[in-house]
VOGU-3710 file (C-alpha; in Angstrom, 3 decimals, decimal comma):
1> mkrskrlepv> 0,000/0,000/0,000  1,267/3,436/-0,903  2,335/5,742/1,884  -0,160/8,422/0,863  -2,990/5,882/1,223  -1,704/4,728/4,619  -1,810/8,347/5,817  -5,482/8,825/4,876  -6,820/7,538/8,249  -4,450/9,922/10,031
11> hkiaknkeav> -5,742/12,754/7,835  -9,334/11,814/8,590  -8,666/11,856/12,340  -6,914/15,225/12,058  -9,865/16,654/10,096  -12,328/15,358/12,686  -10,314/16,851/15,546  -10,177/20,159/13,710  -13,953/20,103/13,195  -14,537/19,387/16,894
21> aaqkvnesvq> -12,188/22,223/17,858  -13,978/24,594/15,457  -17,329/23,620/16,982  -15,979/24,334/20,473  -14,765/27,759/19,339  -18,196/28,471/17,903  -19,919/27,392/21,128  -17,666/29,531/23,295  -18,193/32,549/21,025  -21,952/32,053/21,335
31> qkassldqld> -21,682/31,785/25,123  -19,713/35,011/25,237  -22,279/36,727/23,021  -25,035/35,510/25,317  -23,163/36,860/28,332  -22,703/40,225/26,609  -26,407/40,296/25,801  -27,219/39,573/29,449  -24,910/42,418/30,524  -26,680/44,808/28,169
41> klkkyredyi> -30,032/43,762/29,634  -28,791/44,339/33,186  -27,462/47,781/32,304  -30,699/48,693/30,552  -32,727/47,455/33,530  -30,578/49,569/35,873  -31,063/52,659/33,708  -34,827/52,092/33,519  -35,093/51,506/37,260  -33,157/54,693/38,035
51> aefktkgesg> -35,265/56,700/35,571  -38,483/55,336/37,081  -37,298/56,061/40,585  -36,349/59,635/39,656  -39,810/60,147/38,223  -41,451/58,836/41,393  -38,965/60,697/43,597  -39,933/64,095/42,211  -43,134/63,976/44,242  -41,240/63,090/47,419
61> isasrlqeyq> -39,920/59,851/48,898  -39,532/58,411/52,347  -36,127/57,599/53,836  -36,937/53,876/54,020  -37,963/53,822/50,358  -34,710/55,618/49,453  -32,711/52,982/51,341  -34,594/50,203/49,543  -33,895/51,900/46,241  -30,180/52,251/47,013
71> afvhkidhai> -29,952/48,627/48,190  -31,635/47,390/45,014  -29,380/49,501/42,785  -26,416/48,067/44,701  -27,677/44,529/43,959  -28,000/45,388/40,274  -24,475/46,841/40,293  -23,214/43,643/41,940  -24,972/41,564/39,264  -23,341/43,717/36,577
81> deqlktiqsa> -19,907/43,166/38,162  -20,513/39,413/38,254  -21,615/39,467/34,632  -18,409/41,299/33,694  -16,430/38,509/35,387  -18,460/35,964/33,444  -17,630/37,784/30,210  -13,929/37,814/31,074  -14,087/34,094/31,743  -15,964/33,537/28,471
91> qqqvddrqkd> -13,318/35,545/26,593  -10,571/33,437/28,152  -12,411/30,317/27,063  -12,725/31,693/23,527  -8,993/32,427/23,471  -8,110/28,958/24,782  -10,354/27,215/22,308  -8,999/29,295/19,435  -5,488/28,193/20,410  -6,672/24,580/20,464
101> fqktnsrkkv> -8,216/25,052/17,032  -4,996/26,544/15,680  -3,031/23,552/16,994  -5,397/21,035/15,439  -5,447/23,021/12,203  -1,637/23,052/12,109  -1,501/19,301/12,706  -3,991/18,711/9,923  -1,929/20,872/7,562  1,227/18,942/8,439
111> veklidksti> -0,499/15,667/7,600  -1,809/17,159/4,344  1,679/18,323/3,377  3,064/14,903/4,187  0,414/13,268/2,020  1,121/15,717/-0,807  4,861/15,085/-0,547  4,312/11,319/-0,536  2,009/11,572/-3,539  4,594/13,600/-5,459
121> qetkseqrse> 7,328/11,079/-4,611  5,087/8,188/-5,617  4,244/9,893/-8,902  7,917/10,533/-9,650  8,777/6,948/-8,811  6,011/5,661/-11,085  7,167/7,947/-13,894  10,754/6,706/-13,507  9,573/3,094/-13,607  7,453/3,753/-16,688
131> qneaddrtsg> 10,357/5,547/-18,361  12,714/2,661/-17,611  10,192/0,190/-19,008  9,745/2,332/-22,120  13,506/2,584/-22,547  13,842/-1,181/-22,215  11,117/-1,723/-24,824  12,631/0,671/-27,324  16,087/-0,798/-26,970  14,681/-4,203/-27,787
141> gstrddvlmw> 15,916/-5,679/-24,610  19,536/-4,949/-25,417  21,744/-3,578/-22,718  24,404/-0,910/-22,916  27,096/-3,534/-23,239  25,219/-5,078/-26,175  25,105/-1,692/-27,890  28,832/-1,134/-27,320  29,668/-4,606/-28,635  27,552/-3,985/-31,714
151> rft> 29,426/-0,767/-32,498  32,849/-2,413/-32,299  32,100/-5,411/-34,433
//
C-alpha cells in the first residue's frame, strides 16, 4: 500500500479533531455573546429603574424607600460586576479554544503536506519506472554492453 494511502486515516482523524475544535470555538463565542447580551439587559434594567425612581422621587420619597432603592441599585451593580467577570471568563475560554483550534489546524496541515509530498514522490517513482520500461522496450531488450559490442564489431 502506498504511503499516501496509509496516511489517509491519520488525515481523517486530524480533520475530525479540527472540526470538533472549530465547533468548540463556535460554542464559546456564542456563550460570550449571550453573556454580553445579558450584561446589556442588566445595564438597561438599571437605567430604567433609576429613571423610574427619579420620576417617582420628584413627588417626594420616604427615607426607608430611598434605602430600599439604594440597596436594590447596589444589587443590580453587583450583578453587573458578576456578569463582567463571566464575560472575562468567556473571553478566556474563547482564546483557549482558538489556540486549540490553531493547533489542530496546524496538525492537519502537516499531515496534508506529508500526504502531498508522498504523492509527489510516488508519482515521480512511477514515472521513472514507466520511463525505464519504455527505454527497455525501445532498446529491444539490449543492454548498454550489447550496444557497445555492436558498435565495435
